[in-house]
N, C-alpha and C positions, 0 to 999 in steps of 0.2 A: 516433397519427394514421395514416390509411390512405387510399390512392388505388388503386382496382381498375379495370383496363381489361380488359373481357371481352365475351363475346357478349351480355351483358345491359346493355351501355352503359358509360359512364364514371361511376364511383360512388366517393364518398369522404366523409370527415368534413370539416366546415367549420372553417377556421382553420388556422394553422400555416405551414410553409414551402412555397414553390413546389416542385412536383414530388412532394411527399409527401401532399398533401391536395387537396380540391376547393376551390380558392381563385380569386379573380378572374382572375389571370394564366393559370392553367391552364384556366379556363372559356373565356377568349378563345381560347386555343390550340386546344382541341378543337372549339369551335364554328367557328372559322375553317377547320380541317381538314375538318370535315363539309361546310361550304358549298363548299369547293374540290372535294371528292369529288362532290357533287351537280352542280356546274357541269361538271365533266369528263365525268360519265356521261350528262348530258343533251345534251352536244355542242352547246350553244347553242340547242337546240330546246325547252328547258323554259320554264316561266312565270316562273322566278326568284322563286318564291313559297314561303315556308315557314310552316307553322302552328306556333304555340307554345302549350302549355298547361301548367299546373302544379298540384300538390296544395297543401295549406295549410301546408306546413312553414314554420317560423320563418325559415329562410334563403331561402325561395322567392322573395320579392320581390327580394332582392339578386341571386340567380342569374338571375331573369327579366330584370332590367335589363341585366345583362352580356350575356346571350345575345342579346336583341333588338338591343341596340346593335351588337354584333359582326356580326350578320346584315345590318343596315342598312349597316354599313361595308364589307361584302363585296358590296354591291350587290343584296341580296335584299329583296324586299318581305315584310313580316312581317304575318301575321294572328294577333293575340294573343287567345286565348280567355279569358285570365284564369284563375280557379280552375276547373279542369275535370278530369274523370277521365281515366285513361289510355285506355279505350275511346272516350270522347267525342272525344278528340284524334285518335285513329286514324281515326274516321269523318269528322272534319272535314277531314282531309287529302284524302280522296277527294272530298268534297262541294265543296271549294274548288278542286279540280283543282290542288293544290299539287305541287311537286316533292319535298316531304318534310315532315317534322315533327320537333319536339323536345319531348319530355315531360320536365318538370322534376319528378322524384319519385324517392325512394329506396324506393318501394314499402313493404315491411314493416319496413325498417330503423328503428332508433330515431331520436330527434329530431336528434341531432348529424350525421346523414347527409343527403346529397342526391345527385342523380345526373342525368345527361343520357341519356335513352333516345332512340335515333335511329331515325327511320322513313324508309321509301322512299315513292315516289309512290303506292303502293297503301295507305298507312297501316299497313304491316307493318314489323316490326323488320328491320334490316339483317341479311343473312346473315353467317356467320363470315368469308367471304372479303371481303365489302364492308367489314365492320368492321375487318379487317386493313388494308385500303387507307386507311381514315380514320386509323388509328393510325400508319401509315407516313408519311402526309402531316403529321401532327402532330409526329412525331419530326424530320422534315426541316425543318419550318416553311416548307414550299414553298407559300405562299399570297400572293396579291396583292390588296390592298384597292382599292375603287373610288375614282375621283377624284370631285370635288365634284359634277360634272354627272351622275354615275351612281349616287349613293347610293340605297338602297332607300327605300320608303315604309312607314309604320306605320299599320295600321288594327286595329280591335278587332271581335270578334264574341263578345259576352258572353252570348248566349242560344242557343248551340248545344245546350245541354241539351234544349231543346224538340224539336229535330230528332232527337236521339238517342232520346228517349222515344217519339216518334212512330214511329221505325223499329222499335223493340222491339215496340210494340203492334201493328204491321202484320205481324209474322212469322206465318207460316201456322199454326204450332203453339202460338202464344200465344192461349189461349182466354179472351179478356177477359170475355165474358159469364158463363162458368162460374166464373171467379174472383170476379167481382162478386156472383154469387148465393151464394157460400159465406160472405160477410161475415167474412172473416178478421180476426183481431185479432193484431197482431204487435208484438214488441219489437225494436228495432234498436239496435245499437252502431255509431255512425258514427265513432268514434275521432278526433273533433275535426279532421276533414278534409273533403274535398269530398263524401263520402257524405252528410254532413249537409245539403248543398244540393240534391243531385239525387234522393236516395232518397225524400224526402217527396213530391216531384212525381210520381214513378213510382207510388208506392203509392196516392196520391190518384186517379190516372188508372185504377187497377185496382180502385178501390172498397174499399181495404183500410184498416182503422182501425189506427193505429200510435202507439207511444210510443217516442221516440228518446232514447237515452242518449248522452252526450258529443256533442251536436249542433253546438256552436259550432266553426266552422272556424278555430281559432286556431293549429293546429299544435303546441300543447302537449298531447301525447297523455296521456290519463288513465291509460294503462297501456301496457306493451309492445305495440306495434301489430301484431305478428304474430298472426294469428287462430288461436292454438292454445289448447287447453283450459286450460293453466296461466295464461294471460293473461286469461281470460274469466269470472272468478268473479263480477264485477259483474252481467253480464247473466244468468248462470246463477242467481244468487240472486234476481234480479227475476222470472225465469221461474217459479221455485218458489213464488212468491206466488200463482200461478194466474191464470186469466183470459186467457191468451194461447194461440193456436194454434201459434205457433212463434216462435223468435228468429232474427234475421238479423244476421250479422256480416260486415263488409268490412274491408279494409286501407285505408291512407290514400289510395291512388290508385284503389280500387274495381275492381280486376281479379281479386281473390281473394274467395271467398265461402264462408262456413261457416254451418251452421244449428244451432240449439238446439231440442231436442224439447220438446213441451208440458209434460213433467215436469221440465224444467230440466237434463236430461242432454245431453251432446254427441251430435249426430246423427253426427258424424265427418266431418272435412274431406275425407277420401278419398272419402266417399260422396256429396258434392255432385255430382261428375262422374258417378259410377256411376248415381245415381238419375235425373239428367237424361238420361243416355244410354239408360237403360231406357225412359224415356218417348219419346224420339225414335225409338228402334228399334221401339217398338210401333206407330208410325205410318209409319216410313220404313225400308225395308230398306237395309243397307249395312254398311260397315266402321267400325272405331273405332281411335283411336290415343291412347296416353298415354305418358309417359316411363318410363324404367327404374325410377325410384324410386316409382312409383305402384302401388296395390293390384292384386292379381290378380282382384279382384271385377269389374273392367271386362271383362277377358277372359272370365270366366264368363258374365256377362250378355250379352255380344256373341255368344258361341257359342249361348246359349239362344235367341237371336233369329235364328240362322242366318247371322250375319255372321262376319267374320274380324277378329281383333285383331292390332295391330302395336305394337311398342314403339320409341321413339326415344330419342336422347340427351336429357339434361335441358336445358331452355332452350326458351322459347316458340317461337323461330324453328325449332328442330329439330323440334318437334311439328308445326307448321304445314307445314313442308317434307314431312314424312312423310305428313301428311293429304292433301296435294295429290297425292303420288306414288301413294297407294293408293285415292284417291277416298273418304276417310272422310266420313261424314255427321255425325259428332260426335267431338270429341276434347278433349284438354286435359291438365291436370296434377293430380296427387293433392293438391296444396296448396290445392284449392278453385278452380282455374282452369278455366272452361268456355269452349270454343271451338266456335262454331256457325257453319259456313260460310255458311248462308243469311243470316246477318247480316254477319259479316266474320271474317277470319282473325286474331282476337285474343281474349285472355281478357276476358270481359265479365260482371261481376257483375249488371248490370241484365238482360241476357239470361238469365242463370242464375236470377235471382229470378222472372222472368215465366214461364219454362218450368217451374220447380219448383212454383210456385203453381198453374199449369195442371194439372200432374200430380196434385197433391193434390185439386184441385177435381173433375177428371174421375173419379178413382177413389174419391173421397169417403172418404179415409183420413186418419188422424193420422200424425204423423212416426214414432211408435213402431210403428204398424201397418205403415207403408211399410218401415221398416228391417228388420222381420222377414221381408219377402219377398225381401231381397237376400242374397247370399252373405256369410258372416261371416268376416272376417279381422281381425287386430290388427297395427298397425304401431308399432314402437318407433322414435323419431326421436332419435338421439343426435348429438353433435358432439365434435370434438377441435380445440382451438385450435392453430393453426400457430405455429411459431417460425421465425426466420430460417434455422435449420440443418436444418429438416425436409426430408428427401429423399423427396418424395411418390412419384416414379417408382420408387425402390427399394422403398418400402413396398408399392406396388401389385403390383410384380413378385413380391415375396415371397408375397403373398397368393395370387396366381395359382398359384405353385408348390405351395402347401399344399393346394389344392383341384383338382388336375388331374383327379381322378376325377369331378368334378361338372360341370354345364353352366356354363361361364364366358363372360360377355359383357364385352368390353373397349372398346366404342366410346365409353364415357364413364366413366372410372374402372374399377372392377372390380365386376361383379355376379355372385354365385354363386347359381344356382338349384338348390335341392334338390327332392326330390319333393314335400315338404309345407311348404316355407318358402323364403325367399330373404334375402340380405343384400347391400347395395350400398354401396360406399365410393367417394366422389368428392370432389374439391376443389370447394368452392362457387364459383359465378360471382359471388356478391354479398357474401361475407364472407371474411375470412382464416381459414377453418376447413376441416376435412374433415368432411363429412356422412356419418354412418353410419346408414342406414335398413335396417330388417329387418322381415320380416312372417312370421307363422305363425298357427296356429289359436287360440293363446292369447297374451295379452300376455307371460306369463312366458317362453314359448318364444321369442317374437320378441326380447325383451330379452336373453335368454341368448345367442342366436347373435350379436346385435349386440355385446354385451360381450366375447364371445370374440374377435371381430375387433378391437375397440378395444384389447384387451390386446396383441395382436400389434403394432399401430401404436405404442402407447406404449413397448413394449420396444425398438423400432427408432428412436425419436425421440431 
């Protein structure tokens, strides 16, 4: 059983002992701490209003009930979106002029996990320093509940999907008419969550014919929900039957996006952001940002368009902070996360789908043709499970010593940049593992350098 407190929120497995998992008592504690943080930081000038949305996980209704009840007990009004994507909830915070928001989702984690993702009044994730304040308040349990005359009120907004879709269609570079004229036929894997609710509506608005796999939002995922090739044989097999222009894959909270080419092969999750950035930069000059674990292809595409590329630490808030700092026109993460500031500073698969279809329609290309125009790299994504005795700091220090003659970046774990490849080791924000990502001109080279570093780690563990 696991409870992880990080920049990505409060995440854990359901059931078990308090303090060790995400259970009702701990949900109350962290929700109370968040509400206290919001109250203190608004200085009494806020609306005392919090938006809550959730994905379709089995535990979602239980967690939602505890979160909403706790917020009411803290004297906050709650606007409950019900089943809603992460980006939908982010937009709803701004629309409702709320002081913040809580998204109940463990994103790509398996069924037994759930999490509280915490938002500020801009509908963006809390910074590391803000998150640290919430954790300190939770540790001290320094919160005061409202008396009976000052309890919060509870209302619902179960059709914010409509506003989200309207916002996407109104974006300057979403070419609705061009998309409609292509008469795309797509296959979608909605992984039994909220994508099965909102994506049909988006595709219908774009004039796209679709077939949806795993559409029912039951939270009983048909396969491992992380949108990686090893988990997507179902949609890849369906695509190989022919008759589709592309496949679309999302994770349970619809902030990550991957595509399948018309021949049933992976387009590559790293190339979701790269291709959308290529489209944006062809219309808008500017800079780009991705995290340290993302492909060099974004850098290459950015330079090709005359912009400047910047890297951030892993974590959506780190990416958005760097984007604001350098004025990036597009950014995101290599896991299929597209962040388009003209919409909002959050990963949004709906925005990614609309922009990607606009790209295909305007250029009149297939996915395999588009992929051939982009720089080619291969990323190997490995992991090492942590044990209670693993000394991560010592491991990373040792790795830095081994590669002092190479370019080393240590703002987030350790990344070693070679002339023709790179490898990045870091502790995950969302799972009790060390992620080992490596990239090179071939998958064999990428895997080899990753395995070399994994051997060092295993020898020290």
